[in-house]
N, CA, C and O of each residue as an XYZ file, in Angstrom:
788
protein
N       0.924     -0.821      0.270
C       0.113      0.154      0.272
C       0.702      1.388     -0.357
O       0.326      2.007     -1.352
N       2.029      1.665      0.707
C       2.773      2.840      0.755
C       3.378      2.642     -0.402
O       3.685      3.706     -0.940
N       3.797      1.275     -1.258
C       4.140      1.332     -2.662
C       3.494      2.347     -3.514
O       4.007      3.077     -4.362
N       2.006      2.231     -3.042
C       1.066      2.759     -4.468
C       1.269      4.071     -4.253
O       1.285      4.806     -5.241
N       1.507      4.759     -2.640
C       1.025      5.709     -2.147
C       2.237      6.712     -2.911
O       2.021      7.786     -3.472
N       3.725      5.930     -2.729
C       4.547      6.761     -3.146
C       5.033      6.840     -4.314
O       6.070      7.411     -4.651
N       4.223      6.217     -5.013
C       4.304      5.901     -6.991
C       3.122      6.918     -7.441
O       3.085      7.508     -8.521
N       2.208      7.001     -6.448
C       2.112      8.332     -7.022
C       2.067      9.597     -6.536
O       1.386     10.532     -6.957
N       2.790      9.578     -5.672
C       3.629     10.913     -5.211
C       4.519     11.601     -6.132
O       4.682     12.812     -6.280
N       5.192     10.392     -6.860
C       5.990     10.499     -7.991
C       5.293     10.958     -9.129
O       5.803     11.829     -9.835
N       4.125     10.450     -9.407
C       4.010     10.785    -11.050
C       3.220     12.429    -10.964
O       3.190     13.264    -11.868
N       2.471     12.567     -9.223
C       2.274     14.244     -9.298
C       3.212     15.122     -9.409
O       3.004     16.275     -9.788
N       4.678     14.521     -8.992
C       5.216     15.278     -8.329
C       6.502     15.994     -9.515
O       7.678     16.345     -9.422
N       5.566     15.943    -10.486
C       6.451     16.687    -12.048
C       5.246     18.003    -12.562
O       5.462     18.737    -13.526
N       4.478     18.051    -12.028
C       2.906     18.786    -12.559
C       3.488     20.294    -11.548
O       3.785     20.045    -10.380
N       3.588     21.381    -11.903
C       3.255     22.741    -11.155
C       2.392     23.280    -11.447
O       2.030     23.383    -12.619
N       1.849     23.749    -10.537
C       0.621     24.127    -10.612
C       0.424     25.828    -10.731
O       0.662     26.641     -9.838
N      -0.101     26.122    -12.165
C       0.080     27.759    -13.211
C       0.102     28.727    -12.305
O       0.811     29.713    -12.107
N      -0.933     28.182    -11.732
C      -1.414     29.901    -10.460
C      -0.407     30.277     -9.296
O      -0.201     31.486     -9.192
N       0.215     29.503     -8.457
C       0.949     29.400     -7.232
C       2.799     28.798     -7.481
O       3.878     29.005     -6.926
N       2.327     28.043     -8.558
C       3.582     27.639     -8.669
C       4.208     26.779     -7.775
O       5.402     26.910     -7.508
N       3.217     25.548     -7.082
C       3.591     24.409     -6.572
C       3.499     22.884     -7.186
O       3.072     22.652     -8.317
N       4.004     21.801     -6.190
C       4.968     20.921     -7.149
C       3.802     20.150     -6.119
O       4.061     18.956     -5.974
N       3.114     20.411     -5.707
C       1.966     19.674     -4.890
C       0.629     19.441     -5.601
O      -0.408     19.968     -5.196
N       0.685     18.561     -6.774
C      -0.513     18.815     -7.680
C      -0.984     17.575     -7.702
O      -0.161     16.666     -7.817
N      -2.824     17.158     -7.567
C      -2.490     15.472     -7.691
C      -3.265     15.421     -9.256
O      -3.231     16.161    -10.238
N      -3.718     14.597     -9.042
C      -4.391     14.096    -10.422
C      -5.970     13.127    -10.029
O      -6.235     12.317     -9.140
N      -6.818     13.740    -11.260
C      -7.734     12.885    -10.593
C      -8.589     13.215    -12.414
O      -8.563     14.177    -13.182
N      -9.340     11.668    -12.458
C      -9.803     11.433    -13.834
C     -11.235     12.344    -13.841
O     -11.750     12.651    -12.765
N     -11.727     12.676    -14.890
C     -12.776     14.203    -15.483
C     -13.130     13.525    -17.008
O     -12.477     13.287    -18.023
N     -14.369     13.376    -16.629
C     -15.321     13.166    -17.858
C     -15.739     13.959    -18.581
O     -16.941     14.220    -18.543
N     -14.950     14.556    -19.412
C     -14.878     16.163    -20.348
C     -15.674     15.843    -21.365
O     -15.473     14.757    -21.908
N     -16.935     16.851    -21.935
C     -17.785     16.947    -22.794
C     -17.120     18.143    -23.166
O     -16.727     19.010    -22.386
N     -16.985     18.141    -24.771
C     -16.520     18.852    -25.514
C     -17.414     19.424    -27.113
O     -17.908     18.672    -27.953
N     -17.405     20.105    -27.128
C     -18.155     21.032    -28.976
C     -16.855     20.423    -30.297
O     -15.665     20.740    -30.306
N     -17.510     19.574    -31.218
C     -16.193     19.309    -31.850
C     -17.322     19.952    -33.412
O     -18.531     19.753    -33.534
N     -16.440     20.687    -34.356
C     -17.051     21.040    -35.485
C     -17.457     22.347    -35.074
O     -17.262     22.796    -33.944
N     -18.508     23.467    -36.807
C     -18.822     24.248    -36.682
C     -20.225     23.977    -37.221
O     -20.532     22.936    -37.802
N     -21.293     25.298    -36.910
C     -22.271     25.081    -37.759
C     -23.166     24.678    -37.295
O     -23.456     24.750    -36.101
N     -23.995     23.997    -38.456
C     -24.644     22.561    -38.103
C     -24.349     21.531    -37.909
O     -25.166     20.748    -37.425
N     -23.066     21.146    -38.214
C     -22.275     20.337    -38.049
C     -21.251     19.785    -36.763
O     -20.379     18.916    -36.758
N     -21.823     20.790    -35.569
C     -21.245     20.695    -34.354
C     -21.891     19.305    -33.884
O     -23.047     18.945    -34.105
N     -20.902     18.603    -33.191
C     -21.305     17.131    -32.365
C     -20.616     17.526    -30.795
O     -19.724     18.333    -30.535
N     -21.339     16.698    -29.957
C     -20.390     16.884    -28.559
C     -19.771     15.476    -28.983
O     -19.903     14.402    -29.570
N     -19.118     16.201    -28.341
C     -18.141     14.188    -27.824
C     -17.444     14.297    -26.540
O     -17.634     15.267    -25.806
N     -16.858     13.597    -26.319
C     -16.651     12.434    -24.676
C     -15.239     12.484    -24.593
O     -14.676     12.037    -25.592
N     -14.534     12.883    -23.725
C     -13.118     12.108    -23.431
C     -12.699     12.363    -21.681
O     -12.765     13.416    -21.047
N     -12.294     11.098    -21.246
C     -11.669     10.806    -20.341
C     -10.366     11.260    -20.213
O      -9.430     10.760    -20.837
N     -10.224     12.473    -19.192
C      -8.514     13.397    -19.559
C      -8.796     13.392    -17.905
O      -9.725     12.861    -17.296
N      -7.633     14.192    -17.381
C      -6.877     13.873    -16.026
C      -6.719     15.496    -15.817
O      -6.072     16.344    -16.432
N      -7.606     15.554    -14.666
C      -7.715     16.917    -14.313
C      -6.670     17.077    -12.986
O      -6.470     16.281    -12.068
N      -5.993     18.617    -13.279
C      -4.763     18.357    -12.245
C      -5.329     19.400    -11.255
O      -5.988     20.403    -11.533
N      -4.917     18.935     -9.987
C      -5.809     19.886     -8.348
C      -4.230     19.942     -8.142
O      -3.316     19.152     -8.379
N      -4.351     21.870     -7.323
C      -3.266     22.178     -6.376
C      -3.560     22.321     -5.096
O      -4.289     23.181     -4.602
N      -2.803     21.201     -4.393
C      -3.021     21.195     -3.094
C      -2.897     22.113     -2.122
O      -3.313     21.908     -0.982
N      -2.316     23.201     -2.489
C      -1.750     24.143     -1.909
C      -3.159     25.234     -2.245
O      -3.832     25.670     -1.311
N      -3.496     25.613     -3.850
C      -4.487     26.998     -3.784
C      -5.580     26.161     -4.494
O      -6.208     26.787     -5.347
N      -5.870     25.081     -4.338
C      -6.865     24.695     -5.060
C      -7.535     25.026     -6.699
O      -8.693     25.039     -7.117
N      -6.843     25.156     -7.041
C      -6.794     25.871     -8.843
C      -6.587     24.446     -9.465
O      -5.745     23.587     -9.203
N      -7.684     24.464    -10.431
C      -7.937     23.420    -10.814
C      -7.863     23.756    -12.787
O      -8.557     24.516    -13.463
N      -6.478     22.617    -13.290
C      -6.411     22.561    -14.547
C      -6.183     21.347    -15.512
O      -6.137     20.163    -15.180
N      -6.057     21.844    -16.712
C      -5.731     20.692    -17.792
C      -4.510     20.923    -18.149
O      -3.837     21.889    -17.791
N      -4.138     19.943    -18.952
C      -2.507     20.239    -19.656
C      -2.988     19.872    -21.074
O      -4.068     19.855    -21.665
N      -1.787     19.602    -21.335
C      -1.211     18.642    -22.770
C      -1.800     17.677    -22.667
O      -2.858     17.783    -23.288
N      -1.625     16.141    -21.899
C      -2.405     14.867    -21.867
C      -4.001     15.069    -21.963
O      -4.661     14.270    -22.628
N      -4.506     15.957    -21.411
C      -5.901     16.020    -21.890
C      -6.140     16.623    -22.971
O      -7.089     16.053    -23.509
N      -5.636     17.828    -23.828
C      -5.391     18.144    -24.957
C      -5.729     16.682    -26.427
O      -6.531     16.487    -27.340
N      -4.301     15.882    -25.704
C      -4.029     14.493    -27.131
C      -5.343     13.938    -26.778
O      -6.104     13.754    -27.728
N      -5.793     13.612    -25.513
C      -6.939     12.822    -25.560
C      -8.168     13.209    -25.779
O      -8.982     12.295    -25.913
N      -8.546     14.257    -25.854
C      -9.795     14.790    -26.267
C      -9.324     15.236    -28.046
O     -10.314     15.628    -28.665
N      -8.374     15.228    -28.659
C      -7.953     14.777    -29.722
C      -7.841     13.490    -30.348
O      -8.124     13.458    -31.546
N      -7.473     12.374    -29.766
C      -8.024     11.038    -29.993
C      -9.969     10.860    -30.111
O     -10.548     10.104    -30.891
N     -10.388     11.449    -29.472
C     -11.537     11.427    -29.183
C     -12.326     11.947    -30.696
O     -13.361     11.467    -31.156
N     -11.569     12.968    -31.235
C     -11.927     13.339    -32.375
C     -11.547     12.716    -33.626
O     -12.055     13.067    -34.691
N     -10.534     11.658    -33.525
C     -10.107     10.593    -34.460
C     -11.205      9.726    -34.639
O     -11.621      9.359    -35.737
N     -11.814      9.303    -33.195
C     -12.485      8.537    -32.554
C     -13.529      8.701    -33.601
O     -13.538      7.783    -34.421
N     -14.544      9.783    -33.806
C     -15.249     10.444    -34.086
C     -15.672     10.509    -35.852
O     -16.638     10.252    -36.570
N     -14.391     10.980    -35.966
C     -13.917     10.946    -37.702
C     -13.361      9.410    -38.182
O     -13.063      9.002    -39.305
N     -13.351      8.954    -37.295
C     -13.526      7.491    -37.816
C     -11.200      7.154    -38.229
O     -10.730      6.235    -38.900
N     -10.643      7.948    -37.725
C      -9.090      8.305    -38.304
C      -8.179      7.408    -37.112
O      -8.322      7.366    -35.890
N      -7.285      6.786    -37.929
C      -6.335      6.326    -36.990
C      -5.571      7.452    -36.006
O      -4.947      8.343    -36.583
N      -5.602      7.438    -34.411
C      -5.016      8.041    -33.605
C      -3.573      8.622    -34.097
O      -2.850      8.317    -35.046
N      -3.470      9.489    -33.161
C      -1.665      9.891    -33.320
C      -1.026      8.537    -32.404
O      -0.718      7.635    -33.183
N      -0.816      8.261    -31.281
C      -0.554      6.727    -31.109
C      -0.694      5.947    -32.107
O       0.342      5.552    -32.642
N      -1.951      5.515    -32.626
C      -2.099      4.377    -33.504
C      -0.662      4.938    -34.579
O       0.440      4.410    -34.431
N      -0.800      5.597    -35.200
C       0.541      6.120    -36.264
C       2.216      5.648    -35.497
O       3.237      5.178    -35.998
N       1.962      5.927    -34.511
C       3.302      6.644    -33.983
C       3.369      4.960    -33.902
O       4.128      4.477    -34.743
N       2.532      3.760    -32.809
C       2.972      3.173    -33.151
C       2.954      2.164    -34.226
O       3.421      1.130    -33.748
N       2.572      1.965    -35.675
C       2.593      1.472    -36.483
C       4.466      1.752    -37.232
O       5.236      0.863    -37.597
N       4.693      3.173    -37.245
C       5.687      3.028    -37.088
C       6.650      2.157    -36.983
O       7.332      1.469    -37.742
N       6.485      2.456    -35.203
C       7.437      1.769    -34.416
C       7.438      0.223    -34.290
O       8.452     -0.400    -33.975
N       6.263     -0.349    -34.549
C       6.092     -1.387    -35.039
C       7.150     -2.545    -36.175
O       7.361     -3.756    -36.102
N       7.668     -1.389    -37.255
C       8.311     -1.655    -37.961
C       9.595     -1.153    -37.589
O      10.540     -1.462    -38.314
N       9.761     -0.571    -36.778
C      11.235     -0.833    -35.865
C      11.825      0.638    -37.138
O      12.912      0.634    -37.715
N      10.578      1.901    -37.296
C      11.813      3.038    -37.932
C      11.579      4.256    -37.667
O      10.698      4.859    -37.054
N      12.201      4.439    -38.040
C      12.786      5.861    -37.276
C      11.292      7.354    -38.500
O      10.812      7.004    -39.578
N      11.066      8.390    -38.017
C      10.205      8.550    -38.644
C      10.687      9.256    -39.973
O       9.986      9.729    -40.868
N      12.087      9.204    -39.870
C      12.424     10.211    -41.365
C      12.756      8.119    -42.466
O      12.919      7.955    -43.675
N      12.729      7.265    -41.583
C      13.061      6.075    -42.675
C      11.683      5.826    -42.785
O      11.400      5.607    -43.963
N      10.499      5.759    -41.872
C       9.188      5.873    -42.195
C       8.751      6.760    -43.569
O       7.973      6.283    -44.396
N       9.344      8.106    -43.714
C       8.472      8.883    -44.640
C       9.408      8.667    -45.500
O       9.070      9.346    -46.470
N      10.605      8.021    -45.807
C      11.115      7.726    -47.033
C      10.659      6.532    -47.511
O      10.374      6.520    -48.708
N      10.497      5.394    -46.809
C       9.816      4.314    -47.129
C       8.320      5.021    -47.813
O       8.112      4.933    -49.023
N       7.783      5.400    -47.302
C       6.351      5.223    -47.600
C       5.754      7.025    -48.450
O       4.605      7.459    -48.531
N       6.983      7.626    -48.910
C       7.243      8.794    -49.654
C       5.538     10.014    -48.566
O       4.813     10.953    -48.896
N       5.721      9.131    -47.263
C       4.896     10.668    -46.761
C       5.794     11.662    -46.048
O       6.599     11.478    -45.135
N       5.517     12.546    -46.574
C       6.430     14.059    -46.004
C       6.690     13.721    -44.403
O       5.849     13.210    -43.664
N       8.034     14.115    -44.021
C       8.494     13.737    -42.670
C       7.416     14.767    -41.733
O       6.824     14.313    -40.754
N       7.279     16.034    -42.131
C       6.893     16.969    -41.972
C       5.431     16.529    -41.062
O       5.147     16.458    -39.867
N       4.657     16.269    -42.456
C       3.318     15.750    -42.532
C       3.556     14.547    -40.661
O       3.311     14.622    -39.457
N       4.064     13.774    -41.505
C       4.189     12.741    -40.276
C       3.904     12.785    -39.272
O       3.033     12.198    -38.629
N       5.210     14.082    -38.836
C       5.559     14.103    -37.308
C       4.267     15.542    -37.207
O       4.641     16.340    -36.348
N       3.449     15.806    -37.615
C       2.142     16.975    -37.170
C       1.151     15.749    -37.341
O       0.013     16.198    -37.199
N       1.120     14.611    -37.546
C      -0.049     14.026    -37.613
C       0.676     13.026    -36.175
O      -0.271     12.445    -35.644
N       1.451     12.829    -35.752
C       2.185     11.440    -34.896
C       2.033     12.711    -33.158
O       1.999     12.268    -32.010
N       1.977     14.148    -33.515
C       1.911     14.569    -32.461
C       0.106     15.388    -32.170
O      -0.215     16.059    -31.189
N      -0.680     15.069    -33.238
C      -1.834     15.895    -32.947
C      -1.926     16.927    -33.004
O      -2.803     17.594    -32.456
N      -0.852     17.410    -33.830
C      -1.513     19.240    -34.277
C      -1.889     19.189    -35.343
O      -2.154     20.323    -35.744
N      -2.169     18.011    -36.476
C      -3.352     18.314    -37.211
C      -3.612     16.800    -37.624
O      -2.861     15.879    -37.303
N      -4.656     16.675    -38.301
C      -5.580     15.261    -38.504
C      -4.912     15.112    -39.564
O      -4.235     16.003    -40.077
N      -5.094     13.492    -40.171
C      -4.378     13.388    -41.468
C      -5.356     13.224    -42.397
O      -6.039     12.295    -41.966
N      -5.911     13.683    -43.657
C      -7.097     13.352    -44.366
C      -7.964     12.405    -44.419
O      -8.065     12.002    -43.260
N      -8.422     12.010    -44.863
C      -9.298     10.132    -44.819
C      -8.275      9.116    -45.880
O      -7.638      8.115    -45.554
N      -8.406      9.919    -47.551
C      -6.716      9.678    -48.164
C      -5.628      8.831    -47.612
O      -5.420      7.618    -47.604
N      -4.972      9.926    -47.130
C      -3.451      9.642    -46.160
C      -4.017      8.700    -45.008
O      -3.246      7.748    -44.883
N      -5.204      8.616    -44.023
C      -5.577      7.895    -42.995
C      -5.855      6.408    -43.823
O      -5.683      5.400    -43.138
N      -6.340      6.183    -45.486
C      -6.839      4.441    -45.726
C      -5.263      4.437    -46.583
O      -5.256      3.600    -47.485
N      -4.308      5.015    -46.480
C      -2.500      4.647    -46.993
C      -2.359      3.987    -45.651
O      -2.411      2.773    -45.453
N      -2.150      5.056    -44.628
C      -1.813      4.269    -42.671
C      -2.246      3.418    -42.893
O      -1.488      2.729    -43.575
N      -3.742      2.675    -42.582
C      -4.094      1.426    -42.528
C      -4.123      0.171    -43.447
O      -4.522     -0.983    -43.286
N      -3.704      0.659    -44.187
C      -3.218     -0.415    -45.674
C      -1.639     -0.708    -45.160
O      -1.101     -1.799    -45.352
N      -1.077      0.240    -44.587
C       0.458     -0.108    -44.275
C       0.137     -0.902    -43.012
O       0.974     -1.725    -42.641
N      -0.902     -0.753    -42.366
C      -0.782     -1.778    -40.914
C      -0.302     -3.092    -41.498
O       0.676     -3.474    -40.855
N      -0.608     -3.886    -42.429
C      -0.507     -4.678    -43.288
C       0.730     -5.159    -43.631
O       0.742     -5.079    -44.859
N       1.977     -5.698    -43.197
C       3.125     -6.158    -43.748
C       3.498     -5.752    -44.982
O       4.386     -4.971    -45.325
N       2.647     -6.430    -45.661
C       3.062     -7.285    -47.335
C       2.279     -5.719    -47.787
O       1.980     -5.739    -48.981
N       2.133     -5.210    -47.517
C       1.613     -3.281    -48.159
C       3.054     -2.864    -47.646
O       3.735     -3.297    -48.576
N       3.840     -2.365    -46.859
C       4.828     -1.874    -46.897
C       6.066     -2.883    -47.578
O       6.752     -2.553    -48.546
N       6.141     -3.773    -47.069
C       6.960     -5.402    -48.482
C       7.234     -4.623    -49.965
O       8.277     -4.450    -50.596
N       5.574     -4.158    -50.288
C       5.179     -4.051    -51.683
C       6.011     -2.613    -52.055
O       6.883     -2.390    -52.895
N       5.451     -1.873    -51.208
C       6.090     -0.350    -51.206
C       7.993     -0.199    -51.348
O       8.595      0.665    -51.986
N       8.489     -1.133    -50.676
C       9.941     -1.757    -50.953
C      10.251     -1.531    -52.331
O      10.688     -0.511    -52.864
N       9.857     -3.021    -52.993
C       9.998     -3.167    -54.255
C       9.567     -1.860    -55.239
O      10.428     -1.224    -55.846
N       8.462     -1.612    -55.301
C       7.824     -0.799    -56.244
C       9.127      1.010    -56.071
O       9.450      1.895    -56.863
N       9.330      0.816    -55.129
C      10.046      2.212    -55.442
C      11.828      1.816    -55.363
O      12.630      2.751    -55.382
N      12.153      0.861    -55.306
C      13.189      0.097    -56.004
C      13.319     -0.416    -57.225
O      14.233     -1.057    -57.744
N      11.705      0.154    -57.834
C      11.999     -0.042    -59.512
C      11.362     -1.185    -59.588
O      10.513     -1.231    -60.478
N      11.514     -2.242    -58.863
C      11.097     -3.937    -59.215
C       9.495     -3.324    -59.009
O       9.065     -2.248    -58.593
N       8.858     -4.557    -59.514
C       7.536     -4.589    -59.638
C       6.936     -6.068    -59.158
O       7.474     -7.011    -59.739
N       6.163     -6.333    -58.429
C       5.471     -7.675    -57.636
C       5.552     -8.276    -58.955
O       5.503     -7.606    -59.987
N       5.704     -9.826    -58.916
C       5.436    -10.920    -60.121
C       4.780    -12.221    -58.923
O       5.159    -12.777    -57.892
N       3.551    -12.236    -59.871
C       2.971    -13.872    -59.531
C       2.645    -14.651    -60.927
O       2.188    -14.233    -61.991
N       2.951    -15.612    -60.615
C       2.592    -16.803    -61.710
C       1.396    -15.892    -63.263
O       1.643    -15.922    -64.469
N       0.512    -15.392    -62.746
C      -0.531    -15.122    -63.406
C       0.127    -14.306    -64.476
O       0.293    -14.354    -65.695
N       0.480    -13.394    -63.277
C       1.332    -12.285    -64.935
C       2.570    -12.617    -65.248
O       3.480    -13.279    -64.749
N       2.219    -11.479    -66.979
C       2.529    -11.699    -67.897
C       4.027    -10.822    -67.376
O       4.142     -9.942    -66.523
N       4.842    -11.326    -68.071
C       6.252    -10.378    -67.773
C       5.850     -9.688    -69.605
O       5.228    -10.206    -70.533
N       6.475     -8.484    -69.490
C       6.659     -7.736    -70.606
C       7.958     -7.588    -70.980
O       8.572     -6.715    -70.367
N       8.889     -8.545    -72.296
C      10.212     -7.977    -72.520
C      10.346     -6.925    -72.907
O       9.413     -6.294    -73.402
N      11.635     -6.427    -72.773
C      12.695     -5.210    -72.985
C      12.260     -4.505    -74.956
O      12.078     -3.401    -75.468
N      12.279     -5.973    -75.431
C      12.359     -5.736    -77.009
C      11.251     -5.936    -77.396
O      11.306     -6.146    -78.607
N       9.592     -6.022    -76.789
C       8.608     -6.103    -77.227
C       8.343     -4.901    -77.109
O       8.405     -4.010    -76.262
N       7.827     -5.166    -78.827
C       6.830     -3.004    -78.586
C       6.410     -2.291    -77.962
O       5.811     -3.060    -77.210
N       6.210     -1.397    -77.621
C       5.208     -1.141    -76.805
C       3.771     -0.520    -77.350
O       2.779     -0.726    -76.651
N       3.626      0.270    -78.638
C       2.823      0.277    -78.837
C       2.581     -0.710    -80.226
O       3.657     -1.052    -80.716
N       1.587     -1.140    -80.825
C       0.501     -1.883    -81.384
C       1.108     -1.123    -83.131
O       0.905      0.089    -83.206
N       1.669     -1.668    -84.187
C       2.048     -0.625    -85.285
C       1.131     -1.457    -86.711
O       1.009     -2.658    -86.953
N       0.737     -0.553    -87.264
C      -0.300     -1.253    -88.931
C       0.668     -1.494    -89.186
O       1.727     -0.905    -88.972
N       0.232     -3.241    -90.148
C       1.105     -3.473    -91.733
C       0.399     -2.294    -92.368
O      -0.555     -1.573    -92.075
N       1.819     -2.468    -93.991
C       1.391     -1.201    -94.545
C       0.416     -1.440    -95.242
O      -0.079     -0.391    -95.655
N      -0.241     -2.560    -95.662
C      -1.448     -2.582    -95.845
C      -2.849     -2.107    -95.568
O      -3.724     -2.011    -96.429
N      -2.994     -1.799    -94.209
C      -3.732     -2.302    -93.150
C      -3.557     -0.190    -93.567
O      -4.536      0.548    -93.452
N      -2.104      0.355    -94.027
C      -1.788      1.838    -93.530
C      -2.881      2.190    -94.935
O      -3.226      3.350    -94.711
N      -3.311      1.909    -95.755
C      -3.978      2.300    -97.072
C      -4.998      2.264    -97.138
O      -5.588      3.033    -97.897
N      -5.836      1.107    -96.166
C      -7.380      0.565    -96.008
C      -7.256      1.720    -95.279
O      -7.751      2.662    -95.899
N      -6.759      2.060    -94.127
C      -7.555      3.198    -93.445
C      -7.522      4.427    -93.968
O      -8.433      5.211    -93.702
N      -6.241      4.874    -94.976
C      -6.731      6.309    -95.752
C      -7.449      6.361    -96.565
O      -7.593      7.426    -97.165
N      -8.253      5.126    -96.936
C      -9.188      5.324    -97.932
C     -10.645      5.116    -97.477
O     -11.720      5.258    -98.060
N     -10.302      4.724    -96.213
C     -11.833      4.712    -95.687
C     -11.941      6.448    -94.394
O     -12.972      7.001    -94.009
N     -10.539      6.813    -94.082
C     -10.727      8.294    -93.999
C     -11.025      9.677    -94.815
O     -11.466     10.766    -94.447
N     -10.412      8.954    -96.629
C     -10.984     10.118    -97.432
C     -11.975     10.198    -97.805
O     -12.349     11.219    -98.381
N     -13.117      8.668    -97.526
C     -14.533      8.532    -98.038
C     -15.219      9.192    -96.534
O     -16.287      9.792    -96.654
N     -14.605      9.075    -95.147
C     -15.301      9.899    -94.480
C     -15.294     11.359    -94.720
O     -16.261     12.032    -94.361
N     -14.054     12.012    -95.427
C     -14.224     13.242    -95.400
C     -15.068     13.902    -96.575
O     -15.588     15.018    -96.556
N     -15.094     12.787    -97.799
C     -15.697     12.722    -99.022
C     -17.675     13.530    -98.291
O     -18.250     14.615    -98.369
N     -18.028     11.919    -97.561
C     -19.398     12.561    -97.164
C     -19.553     13.590    -96.194
O     -20.599     14.139    -95.848
N     -18.775     13.724    -95.928
C     -18.980     15.276    -94.403
C     -19.179     16.150    -95.373
O     -20.307     16.632    -95.474
N     -18.209     16.521    -96.235
C     -18.184     17.119    -96.934
C     -19.784     17.739    -97.521
O     -20.434     18.742    -97.225
N     -20.063     16.391    -98.656
C     -21.254     16.160    -99.424
C     -22.848     16.515    -98.534
O     -23.881     17.058    -98.924
N     -22.426     15.889    -97.122
C     -23.975     16.247    -95.914
C     -23.853     17.897    -95.482
O     -24.784     18.592    -95.074
N     -22.753     18.229    -95.642
C     -22.415     19.689    -94.924
C     -23.026     20.704    -96.076
O     -23.511     21.788    -95.751
N     -22.959     20.252    -97.489
C     -23.298     20.911    -98.325
C     -24.945     21.183    -98.611
O     -25.676     22.149    -98.828
N     -25.056     19.752    -98.475
C     -26.866     19.446    -98.434
C     -27.832     20.312    -97.848
O     -28.925     20.808    -98.120
N     -26.712     20.286    -96.633
C     -27.504     20.862    -95.441
C     -27.212     22.319    -95.203
O     -27.819     22.875    -94.287
N     -26.333     23.010    -95.941
C     -26.422     24.334    -96.004
C     -25.400     25.076    -95.167
O     -25.289     26.293    -95.309
N     -24.420     24.215    -94.040
C     -23.707     24.801    -92.758
C     -22.596     24.956    -93.578
O     -21.826     25.633    -92.896
N     -21.911     24.656    -94.951
C     -20.451     25.271    -95.344
C     -20.997     26.327    -95.831
O     -20.298     27.218    -96.313
């Protein structure tokens, strides 16, 4: 029991009251309701956040931890991966932010903003991140950006010597030119008769 009290004191010791400067700050969880959105799209969301209470002056405040939890509640509402999810995805592959950005071609600054909760990723980027939760997809990207293409037995391999475009044989060219000339002749006749020329 004494161990738990010491742990609690150690946890609260690093908080400083912004009102009086005391480090005797305790925490309790608060169910925080807040609005998200504007106009007709405003919704009320809820997050369980820590409320800091100063034992000296009784000042109550929330901090960045509460902001992070509110941000995660908005992510859940929007159906987006949370900053914790995104950091977890990158860490699961053992990649630094720079390495993950290089592999995925996501801008490192954007990745940093999503991981810190500074910005929400778009739905398209969120879908991309979700697909990267499957290791096979990250491996496919590795091959793609190294100039390789995934190959399986069903895919046909195009040889470098094979022509890219199908060409017409010389006899076919003559036939196509005759058809084009006949079309122009018909077009001119129709426009003369209708008085469009």
